[in-house]
Residue frames as qw, qx, qy, qz and C-alpha x, y, z in Angstrom:
[[0.047, 0.396, -0.156, -0.904, 164.93, -1.79, 203.71],
 [0.180, -0.048, -0.747, -0.638, 163.13, -3.57, 200.86],
 [0.216, -0.490, -0.844, 0.018, 160.24, -4.82, 202.98],
 [0.100, -0.561, -0.360, 0.738, 159.85, -1.39, 204.58],
 [0.131, 0.326, -0.338, -0.873, 159.48, 0.02, 201.05],
 [0.732, 0.266, 0.164, -0.605, 156.74, -2.49, 200.22],
 [0.333, 0.379, -0.818, -0.274, 158.67, -5.33, 198.58],
 [0.874, -0.120, 0.135, -0.452, 156.69, -8.56, 198.56],
 [0.981, 0.092, -0.014, 0.168, 159.54, -10.82, 197.45],
 [0.224, -0.842, 0.470, 0.141, 163.20, -10.70, 198.44],
 [0.911, 0.363, -0.163, 0.105, 165.71, -12.41, 196.14],
 [0.531, -0.722, 0.403, 0.188, 169.02, -13.43, 197.67],
 [0.831, 0.524, -0.103, 0.155, 172.09, -13.91, 195.50],
 [0.753, -0.094, -0.064, 0.648, 175.85, -13.79, 195.49],
 [0.187, -0.746, -0.065, 0.636, 177.45, -10.36, 196.04],
 [0.267, -0.084, 0.506, 0.816, 177.89, -7.90, 193.20],
 [0.379, 0.431, 0.185, -0.798, 175.41, -5.48, 191.70],
 [0.451, 0.301, -0.604, -0.585, 175.33, -7.13, 188.28],
 [0.238, -0.027, -0.970, 0.046, 174.87, -10.59, 189.79],
 [0.133, 0.328, 0.688, -0.633, 172.16, -9.36, 192.16],
 [0.436, 0.422, -0.028, -0.794, 170.24, -7.54, 189.43],
 [0.417, 0.205, -0.781, -0.417, 170.47, -10.55, 187.10],
 [0.084, -0.151, -0.946, 0.276, 169.07, -12.75, 189.91],
 [0.287, 0.423, 0.437, -0.740, 166.15, -10.38, 190.35],
 [0.445, 0.390, -0.389, -0.706, 165.53, -10.27, 186.60],
 [0.263, 0.083, -0.947, -0.163, 165.52, -14.07, 186.46],
 [0.005, 0.312, 0.854, -0.416, 162.85, -14.22, 189.18],
 [0.294, 0.337, 0.092, -0.890, 160.70, -11.43, 187.70],
 [0.475, 0.359, 0.802, -0.045, 157.52, -12.40, 185.87],
 [0.374, 0.794, 0.231, -0.419, 156.65, -9.44, 183.64],
 [0.719, 0.569, 0.221, 0.332, 157.59, -8.43, 180.12],
 [0.199, 0.843, -0.176, 0.467, 159.45, -5.38, 181.45],
 [0.728, -0.301, -0.353, 0.505, 162.29, -5.12, 183.94],
 [0.019, -0.904, 0.062, -0.422, 163.03, -2.01, 185.96],
 [0.728, -0.065, -0.413, 0.543, 166.22, -1.75, 188.01],
 [0.233, -0.875, -0.048, -0.421, 165.90, 0.59, 190.97],
 [0.371, 0.321, -0.621, 0.611, 168.70, 1.32, 193.42],
 [0.437, -0.458, -0.728, 0.262, 167.72, 0.69, 197.05],
 [0.212, -0.482, -0.319, 0.788, 168.07, 4.36, 198.01],
 [0.098, -0.009, -0.398, -0.912, 166.10, 5.67, 195.00],
 [0.343, 0.431, 0.698, -0.457, 162.35, 6.24, 194.78],
 [0.134, 0.312, 0.677, 0.653, 160.13, 6.22, 191.71],
 [0.325, 0.052, 0.085, -0.941, 157.52, 8.93, 191.32],
 [0.554, 0.218, 0.683, -0.424, 154.01, 7.51, 191.59],
 [0.667, 0.617, 0.086, -0.408, 153.39, 8.00, 187.85],
 [0.064, -0.589, 0.722, 0.357, 156.57, 6.36, 186.50],
 [0.376, 0.069, 0.918, 0.107, 155.07, 2.96, 185.70],
 [0.455, 0.707, 0.478, -0.252, 152.03, 4.55, 184.06],
 [0.186, 0.826, -0.305, -0.436, 154.37, 6.73, 181.98],
 [0.204, -0.330, 0.872, 0.299, 156.23, 3.61, 180.81],
 [0.439, 0.366, 0.818, -0.070, 152.96, 1.93, 179.90],
 [0.385, 0.824, 0.184, -0.373, 151.76, 4.91, 177.87],
 [0.097, 0.723, -0.549, -0.408, 155.05, 5.14, 175.95],
 [0.330, -0.109, 0.923, 0.166, 155.08, 1.40, 175.29],
 [0.474, 0.573, 0.647, -0.169, 151.60, 1.70, 173.79],
 [0.313, 0.881, -0.021, -0.354, 152.50, 4.70, 171.62],
 [0.054, 0.728, -0.621, -0.287, 155.95, 3.62, 170.48],
 [0.961, 0.175, -0.056, -0.205, 155.31, -0.10, 170.05],
 [0.952, 0.042, -0.032, 0.302, 158.35, -2.10, 168.96],
 [0.387, 0.681, -0.226, 0.578, 160.63, 0.99, 169.10],
 [0.445, -0.718, 0.271, -0.461, 160.21, 1.18, 172.88],
 [0.820, 0.125, -0.535, 0.161, 162.96, -1.21, 174.01],
 [0.648, -0.325, -0.408, 0.554, 164.65, 0.46, 176.94],
 [0.066, 0.767, 0.030, 0.637, 165.24, 3.70, 178.74],
 [0.425, -0.202, -0.555, 0.686, 165.56, 5.52, 182.03],
 [0.155, -0.878, -0.450, -0.038, 163.99, 8.34, 184.00],
 [0.149, 0.712, -0.192, 0.659, 165.00, 11.90, 184.64],
 [0.548, -0.210, -0.625, 0.514, 166.29, 12.42, 188.15],
 [0.275, -0.842, -0.042, -0.463, 165.35, 14.61, 191.05],
 [0.534, 0.129, -0.596, 0.585, 168.17, 14.93, 193.58],
 [0.471, -0.739, -0.482, 0.018, 166.84, 15.47, 197.11],
 [0.421, -0.389, -0.154, 0.805, 168.14, 18.94, 197.82],
 [0.235, 0.906, 0.313, -0.159, 166.98, 22.46, 197.07],
 [0.345, -0.618, 0.336, 0.622, 170.51, 23.53, 196.11],
 [0.565, 0.720, -0.076, -0.395, 170.64, 24.86, 192.51],
 [0.025, 0.573, -0.781, -0.248, 173.84, 22.95, 191.69],
 [0.453, 0.052, 0.886, -0.086, 171.83, 19.72, 191.78],
 [0.616, 0.653, 0.272, -0.348, 169.54, 20.98, 189.03],
 [0.289, 0.743, -0.530, -0.289, 172.68, 21.29, 186.86],
 [0.222, -0.285, 0.932, 0.018, 173.69, 17.71, 187.69],
 [0.588, 0.370, 0.659, -0.287, 170.18, 16.49, 186.84],
 [0.540, 0.762, -0.044, -0.354, 170.30, 18.29, 183.49],
 [0.100, 0.641, -0.735, -0.197, 173.75, 16.92, 182.71],
 [0.386, -0.071, 0.916, -0.086, 172.64, 13.37, 183.48],
 [0.621, 0.566, 0.444, -0.312, 169.57, 13.77, 181.26],
 [0.388, 0.791, -0.340, -0.329, 171.77, 15.14, 178.46],
 [0.171, -0.433, 0.877, 0.116, 174.05, 12.11, 178.76],
 [0.542, 0.255, 0.790, -0.133, 171.09, 9.81, 178.09],
 [0.536, 0.757, 0.209, -0.310, 169.78, 11.91, 175.19],
 [0.325, 0.838, -0.384, -0.211, 173.10, 12.58, 173.45],
 [0.070, 0.528, -0.846, -0.013, 175.22, 9.55, 174.31],
 [0.831, -0.102, -0.405, -0.367, 172.51, 6.91, 174.90],
 [0.470, 0.157, -0.737, 0.460, 174.13, 6.18, 178.26],
 [0.602, -0.629, -0.109, -0.480, 171.85, 5.64, 181.27],
 [0.158, 0.354, -0.784, 0.484, 173.23, 4.98, 184.74],
 [0.362, -0.285, -0.881, 0.101, 171.69, 2.75, 187.37],
 [0.067, -0.390, -0.536, 0.746, 170.52, 5.64, 189.53],
 [0.325, 0.164, -0.235, -0.901, 168.21, 6.67, 186.68],
 [0.656, 0.152, 0.623, -0.399, 166.11, 3.50, 187.11],
 [0.180, 0.305, -0.748, -0.562, 166.97, 1.72, 183.86],
 [0.736, 0.213, 0.503, -0.400, 164.04, -0.19, 182.36],
 [0.161, 0.384, -0.769, -0.484, 164.21, -2.70, 179.53],
 [0.867, 0.074, -0.171, -0.463, 162.02, -5.24, 177.80],
 [0.774, -0.369, 0.511, -0.057, 162.79, -8.68, 179.20],
 [0.894, 0.347, 0.231, 0.162, 163.50, -10.21, 175.78],
 [0.401, 0.834, -0.220, 0.307, 166.01, -7.47, 174.94],
 [0.427, -0.733, 0.485, -0.211, 167.68, -7.84, 178.35],
 [0.886, -0.111, 0.448, 0.045, 168.12, -11.57, 177.68],
 [0.761, 0.614, 0.076, 0.197, 169.41, -10.94, 174.14],
 [0.227, 0.841, -0.355, 0.340, 172.21, -8.68, 175.40],
 [0.675, 0.084, -0.642, 0.353, 173.15, -11.13, 178.16],
 [0.545, -0.769, -0.332, 0.049, 171.94, -9.06, 181.11],
 [0.194, -0.936, 0.288, -0.065, 174.34, -7.26, 183.41],
 [0.652, 0.420, -0.572, 0.268, 177.99, -8.28, 183.28],
 [0.798, -0.532, -0.245, 0.144, 179.41, -9.83, 186.45],
 [0.471, 0.364, -0.244, 0.766, 181.66, -6.92, 187.39],
 [0.346, -0.453, -0.583, 0.579, 181.78, -5.01, 190.69],
 [0.059, 0.663, 0.150, -0.731, 181.20, -1.54, 189.18],
 [0.200, 0.435, -0.426, -0.768, 180.07, 0.01, 185.90],
 [0.289, 0.234, 0.925, 0.084, 177.63, -2.82, 185.23],
 [0.320, 0.754, 0.424, -0.387, 175.09, -0.12, 184.33],
 [0.120, 0.716, -0.401, -0.559, 177.50, 1.44, 181.82],
 [0.119, -0.201, 0.911, 0.339, 178.16, -1.92, 180.17],
 [0.327, 0.486, 0.800, -0.127, 174.44, -2.71, 180.00],
 [0.278, 0.811, 0.124, -0.500, 173.75, 0.69, 178.42],
 [0.021, 0.557, -0.643, -0.526, 176.50, 0.10, 175.85],
 [0.192, 0.086, 0.957, 0.200, 174.93, -3.23, 174.89],
 [0.279, 0.638, 0.661, -0.280, 171.39, -1.84, 174.83],
 [0.191, 0.752, -0.079, -0.626, 172.21, 1.20, 172.70],
 [0.064, -0.240, 0.820, 0.515, 173.27, -1.19, 169.92],
 [0.141, 0.413, 0.899, 0.043, 169.62, -2.32, 169.89],
 [0.017, 0.773, 0.470, 0.426, 168.08, 1.12, 169.91],
 [0.088, 0.450, -0.226, 0.860, 168.09, 4.60, 171.36],
 [0.210, -0.338, -0.787, 0.471, 166.90, 4.87, 174.98],
 [0.201, -0.744, -0.393, -0.502, 163.76, 6.73, 175.91],
 [0.228, 0.028, -0.510, 0.829, 164.26, 9.30, 178.66],
 [0.308, -0.666, -0.621, -0.276, 161.00, 9.60, 180.57],
 [0.086, -0.706, 0.121, -0.693, 160.14, 12.51, 182.81],
 [0.550, -0.172, -0.727, 0.373, 159.57, 10.42, 185.95],
 [0.291, 0.705, -0.616, 0.196, 161.32, 11.48, 188.04],
 [0.833, -0.217, -0.447, 0.246, 163.30, 9.02, 190.07],
 [0.284, -0.905, 0.173, -0.265, 164.31, 10.68, 193.33],
 [0.813, 0.125, -0.393, 0.410, 167.87, 10.10, 194.47],
 [0.582, -0.744, -0.152, 0.291, 169.68, 11.00, 197.65],
 [0.301, 0.876, -0.230, 0.299, 172.20, 13.83, 197.76],
 [0.793, -0.598, 0.094, 0.071, 173.98, 12.03, 200.62],
 [0.825, -0.008, 0.150, 0.545, 177.30, 11.27, 198.86],
 [0.334, 0.662, 0.107, 0.662, 177.55, 14.70, 197.30],
 [0.373, -0.859, -0.002, -0.351, 176.76, 16.37, 200.61],
 [0.818, -0.540, 0.121, 0.156, 179.22, 14.25, 202.61],
 [0.758, -0.025, 0.254, 0.600, 182.12, 14.50, 200.14],
 [0.004, -0.592, 0.132, 0.795, 181.37, 17.89, 198.59],
 [0.696, 0.599, 0.282, -0.279, 179.45, 18.34, 195.34],
 [0.433, 0.789, -0.406, -0.160, 182.41, 19.23, 193.10],
 [0.174, -0.513, 0.839, -0.052, 184.75, 16.71, 194.70],
 [0.639, 0.115, 0.732, -0.205, 182.21, 13.87, 194.43],
 [0.685, 0.675, 0.101, -0.254, 181.35, 14.75, 190.83],
 [0.261, 0.753, -0.596, -0.101, 185.04, 14.74, 189.89],
 [0.383, -0.289, 0.870, -0.117, 185.46, 11.34, 191.58],
 [0.736, 0.388, 0.488, -0.263, 182.52, 10.01, 189.58],
 [0.573, 0.775, -0.194, -0.184, 184.07, 11.26, 186.34],
 [0.030, -0.648, 0.761, 0.017, 187.47, 9.84, 187.28],
 [0.587, -0.035, 0.794, -0.154, 185.92, 6.39, 187.82],
 [0.722, 0.587, 0.293, -0.222, 184.08, 6.59, 184.50],
 [0.377, 0.812, -0.427, -0.128, 187.21, 7.68, 182.62],
 [0.269, -0.471, 0.839, -0.046, 189.25, 4.92, 184.29],
 [0.701, 0.218, 0.655, -0.179, 186.63, 2.40, 183.19],
 [0.637, 0.741, 0.061, -0.203, 186.54, 3.78, 179.64],
 [0.270, 0.780, -0.563, -0.038, 190.33, 3.56, 179.36],
 [0.798, 0.175, -0.576, -0.040, 190.42, -0.08, 180.42],
 [0.163, -0.473, 0.686, -0.528, 191.15, -0.04, 184.14],
 [0.357, -0.086, -0.930, -0.004, 190.51, -3.53, 185.55],
 [0.524, -0.592, -0.378, -0.482, 187.17, -3.85, 187.39],
 [0.726, -0.428, -0.413, 0.345, 188.92, -4.90, 190.63],
 [0.393, -0.017, -0.120, 0.912, 190.97, -1.68, 190.57],
 [0.222, -0.474, -0.293, -0.800, 187.81, 0.34, 189.89],
 [0.664, -0.573, -0.468, -0.106, 186.31, -1.22, 192.99],
 [0.614, -0.286, -0.285, 0.678, 189.33, -0.14, 195.06],
 [0.134, 0.217, 0.107, 0.961, 189.04, 3.39, 193.62],
 [0.434, -0.559, -0.436, -0.556, 185.33, 3.44, 194.48],
 [0.699, -0.524, -0.441, 0.203, 185.97, 2.31, 198.05],
 [0.484, -0.121, -0.157, 0.852, 188.58, 5.05, 198.45],
 [0.007, 0.088, -0.026, -0.996, 186.32, 7.81, 197.19],
 [0.324, 0.495, 0.739, -0.322, 182.89, 6.57, 196.21],
 [0.009, -0.139, -0.491, -0.860, 180.52, 8.00, 193.65],
 [0.353, 0.168, 0.391, -0.833, 177.06, 9.59, 193.89]]
């Protein structure tokens, strides 16, 4: 999948999203890191948009994410997109499917992604928001509607919220992984 999308280097690591993303970050050469899920696509102008904001904002521009575009014409997905953007603006909480980007030095300072099977993006956002407010760029990053379509939009959204609430109330990461495998999240 990665080579078909134009990847020039494949990094192999132990299983686990946090571990895999940390391995990629370690191998990366630039001052900025961008974490993109395999089934997501960046708009052609996303990197240029990051560069422009970095130039304008200077040292305040530490991390952020992109607005989403869910691949479906159904109006309910526009509501989900708006809700996800509001979460970043109001709670400083970006999820992995929003293509989180961060300055390399800040990523190192917060210790990178935790080695947990799920919610590594939530934990990274919690650490990063202590350093500064995220920038939400227009992007968009395009994401698949596959899980919502296969499980039902409302049902899948409720499963996502249930996982997030379970995480927030201290459910062990291994149990979260079991919950995810039983129902998934979009």
